[in-house]
C-alpha positions in Angstrom: -20.1 3.2 0.2 -20.8 -0.7 0.2 -20.0 -3.0 2.6 -17.4 -5.3 0.9 -15.8 -2.2 0.0 -15.2 -1.4 3.8 -14.0 -4.3 4.5 -11.4 -4.7 1.1 -10.9 -1.0 2.4 -10.6 -2.3 6.5 -8.3 -5.1 5.2 -6.1 -3.6 2.7 -5.6 -1.1 5.6 -4.2 -3.7 8.4 -2.2 -5.9 5.3 -0.5 -2.2 4.8 0.0 -2.0 8.8 1.2 -4.9 9.5 2.9 -5.8 6.3 4.6 -2.6 5.5 4.2 -3.1 2.1 3.9 -0.4 -0.2 0.6 -0.2 -2.4 2.0 -2.8 -5.6 2.5 -5.5 -3.6 -0.4 -4.1 -1.7 -2.3 -4.6 -5.3 -0.7 -7.9 -6.3 -1.9 -9.8 -3.0 -5.9 -8.1 -2.6 -5.9 -8.1 -6.9 -7.3 -5.5 -7.7 -4.9 -2.0 -9.6 -2.5 0.0 -7.3 -5.5 2.5 -8.1 -7.9 1.4 -6.1 -5.1 1.0 -3.5 -4.6 4.2 -3.2 -7.8 5.6 -3.0 -8.8 2.9 -0.7 -6.6 4.3 1.8 -5.9 7.6 1.2 -10.3 8.7 0.5 -11.7 5.2 1.5 -10.3 4.3 4.8 -10.0 8.1 6.5 -14.0 8.0 6.3 -13.9 4.1 8.1 -11.1 4.5 10.7 -9.5 7.9 11.2 -6.1 6.5 13.4 -5.5 2.7 11.2 -5.9 5.9 8.3 -3.2 7.5 10.1 -1.1 4.4 11.1 -1.2 3.9 7.0 -0.6 6.9 5.7 2.9 7.0 8.0 3.4 3.4 6.1 3.2 4.6 2.8 4.8 8.2 3.8 8.2 6.1 4.7 7.1 3.4 1.4 7.7 6.5 -1.1 10.9 7.8 0.6 12.7 5.1 0.0 10.9 3.6 -3.3 14.8 5.5 -5.0 16.5 2.7 -3.1 14.6 -0.2 -4.4 15.2 1.2 -8.2 18.7 0.8 -7.5 18.7 -1.8 -6.1 16.4 -3.8 -8.0 18.5 -2.3 -11.9 21.6 -3.4 -9.7 19.9 -6.9 -9.5 19.5 -7.3 -13.2 22.4 -6.5 -14.3 24.5 -8.6 -11.8 22.9 -11.2 -13.1 23.3 -11.3 -16.3 
């Protein structure tokens, strides 16, 4: 793995851990695609830092479980503004 990718993987993992950010939010902050963020945290991070990987995985699972709530809030907000 190239050094800049290794650094990005660690930076992304640390960012998600500290901010509980979603994959989409993280992609916006780092200027990469959602696919890149997902691949970094699911495939590359376990190879670089197993402990961080497990903690990030837990946060992403929580985000996934709550996404239907966030989607409903966004829709409600959209129609309240009209």
